[in-house]
C-alpha positions in Angstrom: 27.3 -43.7 12.3 23.9 -42.8 13.9 20.7 -43.8 12.3 18.9 -41.0 10.4 15.2 -41.2 10.1 13.4 -39.6 7.2 9.7 -39.2 6.4 8.7 -40.2 2.9 5.4 -38.9 1.5 3.9 -40.4 -1.5 0.6 -39.8 -3.2 -1.9 -42.5 -4.1 -2.8 -41.8 -7.7 -6.3 -43.2 -7.3 -9.2 -40.7 -7.8 -9.9 -40.6 -4.0 -6.4 -41.2 -2.8 -4.8 -39.2 0.0 -1.3 -38.1 0.7 0.2 -40.5 3.2 3.3 -40.4 5.2 5.5 -43.3 6.2 8.7 -43.3 8.2 11.8 -44.9 6.8 15.1 -45.5 8.5 18.5 -45.6 6.9 21.9 -46.3 8.4 25.4 -46.0 7.0 27.0 -43.3 5.0 24.5 -40.9 3.4 25.5 -39.6 0.0 25.1 -36.0 -1.1 22.6 -36.8 -3.8 19.0 -38.0 -3.7 18.6 -41.8 -3.6 16.1 -43.7 -5.7 13.3 -42.9 -3.3 14.0 -39.1 -3.7 15.1 -38.7 -0.1 17.5 -35.8 0.3 20.5 -36.4 2.5 21.3 -32.7 3.4 18.3 -32.4 5.8 17.7 -33.9 9.2 14.1 -34.5 8.2 13.0 -34.2 4.6 9.5 -34.8 3.1 8.7 -35.1 -0.6 5.3 -35.2 -2.3 4.5 -35.7 -5.9 1.0 -34.7 -7.0 -1.0 -35.4 -10.1 -4.5 -34.8 -8.7 -7.5 -32.6 -9.5 -7.9 -30.3 -6.5 -10.9 -28.5 -8.1 -8.9 -25.3 -8.6 -8.0 -25.1 -4.9 -4.5 -25.1 -3.4 -2.7 -28.4 -2.7 -0.6 -28.0 0.4 2.6 -30.0 0.6 2.6 -29.7 4.4 -0.1 -28.1 6.5 -0.4 -27.6 10.2 -3.7 -26.3 11.6 -3.5 -24.7 15.0 -6.8 -23.5 16.2 -7.3 -21.4 19.3 -10.8 -22.5 20.5 -11.2 -22.1 24.2 -11.2 -19.6 27.0 -8.4 -21.4 28.8 -5.8 -20.4 26.2 -3.1 -18.1 27.5 -0.1 -16.8 25.7 0.5 -16.2 22.0 0.3 -18.9 19.3 2.5 -19.6 16.2 1.3 -22.2 13.8 4.8 -22.8 12.4 8.0 -21.6 13.9 11.5 -21.9 12.4 14.6 -20.9 14.4 18.3 -20.8 13.7 20.8 -20.3 16.5 24.5 -20.0 16.3 26.4 -20.8 19.5 29.9 -21.3 18.1 31.7 -20.2 14.9 31.4 -22.5 11.9 34.3 -24.1 10.2 37.0 -21.8 8.8 36.5 -23.5 5.4 32.8 -22.7 5.4 32.0 -21.0 2.0 28.3 -20.5 2.7 27.7 -18.3 5.7 24.1 -17.4 5.2 21.8 -18.5 8.1 18.0 -18.3 7.8 15.2 -19.0 10.2 12.6 -19.9 7.5 13.1 -20.2 3.8 10.5 -20.7 1.1 11.3 -21.7 -2.5 9.0 -21.7 -5.5 10.6 -23.3 -8.6 9.3 -23.8 -12.1 10.9 -25.8 -14.9 8.0 -25.7 -17.3 5.3 -23.3 -18.5 1.8 -23.3 -17.0 0.0 -23.1 -20.4 0.7 -19.5 -20.9 0.9 -18.3 -24.6 2.3 -14.8 -24.2 3.3 -12.0 -21.8 0.1 -10.0 -21.9 -2.3 -10.1 -19.0 -4.7 -12.3 -21.0 -2.1 -14.7 -22.3 0.4 -15.1 -19.4 -0.6 -17.9 -17.0 0.8 -19.0 -13.6 2.1 -17.0 -10.6 5.2 -18.3 -8.7 6.0 -17.1 -5.2 8.9 -18.0 -3.0 6.9 -17.3 0.1 3.3 -16.1 0.6 1.9 -14.8 3.8 -1.7 -13.7 4.4 -3.7 -12.5 7.4 -7.5 -12.6 7.2 -10.1 -10.8 9.3 -13.5 -12.4 9.4 -16.8 -10.6 9.9 -16.7 -11.3 13.6 -13.1 -10.3 14.2 -13.6 -6.8 15.7 -11.5 -4.4 17.7 -8.2 -6.1 16.8 -5.1 -4.0 17.3 -3.2 -5.0 14.1 -3.5 -7.1 10.9 -0.4 -7.5 8.8 0.5 -10.0 6.1 4.2 -9.7 7.0 6.1 -8.1 9.9 9.8 -8.0 9.5 11.7 -7.2 12.7 15.4 -6.9 13.3 17.0 -6.7 16.7 20.5 -6.1 18.1 22.0 -5.9 21.5 25.0 -4.1 23.0 28.2 -6.0 22.1 27.0 -7.0 18.7 28.3 -5.5 15.4 27.3 -5.7 11.8 28.0 -4.0 8.4 24.5 -4.2 7.0 21.1 -3.9 8.7 17.6 -3.8 7.1 14.2 -5.0 8.0 13.7 -6.2 4.4 16.2 -6.7 1.6 14.6 -6.7 -1.9 17.3 -8.2 -4.1 16.9 -8.7 -7.8 18.1 -11.9 -9.4 16.2 -11.2 -12.6 18.1 -11.9 -15.8 15.9 -9.5 -17.8 13.0 -7.1 -17.1 9.4 -8.3 -16.8 7.1 -7.7 -19.7 4.5 -5.6 -17.8 5.2 -5.0 -14.1 8.8 -4.8 -12.9 9.2 -3.5 -9.4 11.2 -4.2 -6.2 8.0 -3.4 -4.2 4.5 -3.9 -5.5 1.7 -2.2 -3.6 -1.7 -3.4 -4.8 -5.1 -4.5 -3.6 -7.6 -7.3 -4.4 -11.3 -7.6 -4.8 -13.3 -4.7 -3.4 -10.6 -3.6 -1.0 -10.3 0.1 -0.1 -7.1 1.8 -1.2 -4.2 2.3 1.2 -4.3 5.5 3.2 -0.5 5.7 2.9 1.7 4.1 0.2 4.8 4.4 2.4 4.4 5.4 6.1 6.9 6.3 8.8 5.3 6.1 12.2 6.2 5.6 15.9 3.2 3.3 16.5 5.6 0.4 17.2 7.0 2.2 20.2 9.8 4.4 18.9 10.6 6.9 16.2 11.8 5.2 13.0 13.7 8.3 12.0 16.4 10.6 13.5 18.1 13.8 12.8 20.5 12.1 10.3 17.8 10.1 8.5 17.3 10.3 4.7 13.8 9.3 4.0 14.4 8.2 0.4 18.0 7.9 -0.8 20.7 5.9 -2.5 24.1 4.5 -1.7 26.7 3.2 -4.1 29.8 1.3 -3.1 31.6 2.4 -6.3 31.1 4.8 -9.2 29.2 8.0 -9.5 25.4 8.7 -9.9 23.4 6.1 -11.8 21.4 6.9 -14.9 17.7 6.3 -14.4 14.5 7.3 -16.3 12.6 9.1 -13.5 13.1 10.1 -9.9 9.4 10.2 -8.8 6.7 9.8 -11.4 3.2 10.8 -10.3 1.7 11.4 -13.7 -0.6 8.4 -13.2 -2.5 10.2 -10.4 -4.7 13.2 -9.9 -4.7 15.0 -6.5 -7.4 16.5 -4.4 -4.9 18.6 -2.4 -1.1 18.5 -3.1 1.2 16.5 -5.4 4.1 17.5 -3.2 3.9 18.9 0.3 6.5 20.0 2.8 6.6 22.8 5.5 6.0 26.1 3.7 6.1 24.4 0.3 3.4 22.9 -1.9 2.7 21.9 -5.5 -1.1 22.0 -5.8 -3.4 20.0 -8.0 -2.8 22.3 -11.0 1.0 22.2 -10.7 1.2 25.7 -9.1 4.1 26.1 -6.7 3.4 27.8 -3.4 6.2 28.9 -1.1 4.8 30.4 2.0 7.8 30.8 4.3 8.8 34.2 5.7 11.4 35.8 3.5 11.3 32.9 1.1 13.7 32.7 -1.8 14.3 30.8 -5.0 17.9 30.3 -6.2 18.9 29.3 -9.7 22.3 28.6 -11.0 25.6 27.3 -9.7 27.6 29.1 -7.0 30.9 27.5 -8.2 30.8 27.4 -12.0 30.0 30.4 -14.1 27.0 30.2 -16.5 23.7 31.7 -17.3 20.5 31.0 -15.3 17.3 31.1 -17.4 13.6 31.3 -16.8 11.3 30.6 -19.8 7.7 31.7 -20.0 5.3 30.0 -22.5 2.1 31.7 -23.2 1.2 31.5 -26.9 0.4 27.8 -27.2 2.3 27.6 -30.5 5.0 25.2 -29.3 7.7 27.9 -29.1 10.8 27.3 -27.1 9.7 30.4 -25.1 7.6 33.5 -25.5 9.4 35.5 -22.8 12.8 34.7 -21.4 14.7 36.1 -18.5 18.5 35.5 -18.5 20.8 36.2 -15.6 24.6 36.2 -16.4 27.9 37.8 -15.6 28.7 39.1 -12.2 31.7 39.7 -10.0 32.7 38.7 -6.5 30.3 41.3 -5.2 26.6 40.4 -4.9 24.3 42.3 -7.2 26.8 42.9 -10.0 25.3 40.4 -12.5 23.2 41.3 -15.6 19.5 40.5 -16.2 18.3 40.3 -19.8 14.6 40.1 -20.7 13.8 38.9 -24.2 10.2 40.0 -25.0 8.2 42.0 -27.5 7.1 44.6 -24.9 7.5 45.4 -21.3 4.5 46.8 -19.3 4.5 48.0 -15.7 1.1 48.5 -14.0 2.4 50.5 -11.1 5.4 52.6 -10.2 8.8 51.6 -11.8 11.8 52.4 -9.7 15.4 52.1 -11.0 18.4 52.1 -8.7 21.4 51.8 -11.0 24.9 51.2 -9.9 27.3 54.2 -9.8 29.4 52.7 -12.6 27.1 51.2 -15.2 28.7 48.9 -17.7 27.5 48.6 -21.3 28.4 45.3 -23.0 26.8 45.2 -26.4 26.2 47.8 -29.2 22.8 49.4 -28.6 22.9 48.8 -24.9 21.5 51.8 -22.9 21.6 52.6 -19.2 21.5 55.5 -17.0 23.0 56.8 -13.7 22.1 59.5 -11.3 24.6 62.3 -11.8 23.4 64.3 -8.8 20.2 65.3 -7.1 19.0 67.4 -10.2 20.6 65.6 -13.1 20.1 62.2 -14.8 22.8 60.9 -17.2 21.8 58.4 -20.1 24.4 56.1 -21.7 24.3 54.5 -25.1 26.9 52.1 -26.6 27.2 52.7 -30.3 28.1 50.3 -33.1 31.7 51.6 -33.0 32.0 50.3 -29.4 32.1 53.8 -27.9 29.7 54.5 -25.0 28.3 58.1 -25.1 26.2 59.9 -22.6 23.9 62.9 -22.3 23.0 64.6 -19.1 19.4 65.7 -18.5 18.4 68.4 -16.0 15.5 67.5 -13.8 12.8 70.1 -13.0 
């Protein structure tokens, strides 16, 4: 069996001690567990470091590589650390783990970090599987881009796949967090300015990220119907200088007023396939009533315009002309209902349904 070389890193526990690396060679069969020197056998090269040292509240880096571009002769891009995985042939048919990753970061905790509770002032310690940061110093001017993470996916003709995403945010949480629980956290530090866009779709990378079949925000379930959630979009933690929602010819302004400005705009209420009433409630008294004025639309036939509109209000006032255009066959439903029809060019007929269920009419001659 070929010789495998491992790097073993140990820390000198003296006050001024440094982390030192020393190569160590092993030959023979390598077991699947760590040996007494804590050298893992499932890696080609594996480094371990134990630390018990005062770093004066700064980071202790298990492995650090500094690559500094400091000279006018540099050409080409630079990457401080590069991890690559390449598959040239299928793996074993008995392979039960078929996940392949270019770079992986793990943060693991098996103890507390002196936190005493789950409030911001009592919880202590922050664990990250991977952390990426990009800094712009005072002299770094006229750069094209600064991003902490760029996640790119590529495919070529002849490839195929069932899932594709630039980032997959998968929860493995056993229970919800005490304060913040989010798949994506958008924040800021120090005196940073706020983001201009919380979520942005743009063609600045060279092509449109959306197409005619794109759904900007959606859901997809492999089984079952719609999921029960608390809120779709909750913007109650904000105030707006222009619009809470904006779309072509549609706007909800800072006061919650709805503006629909399209030519021949319309608002539809109610189902087209299941019979039922459509209601509009107006609240004006400030007394906590269910409604102060209610409009109810109901009934109807297979012909448009044959439904009934009921207004529940104390009074009805018209500030201008009031025009009625009743159908030729008015229908009275309830006792006390009244309607009218145009008998001819000089007569108007009024109908009233009495308590006995009989509809009676009187014809009035028009001057």
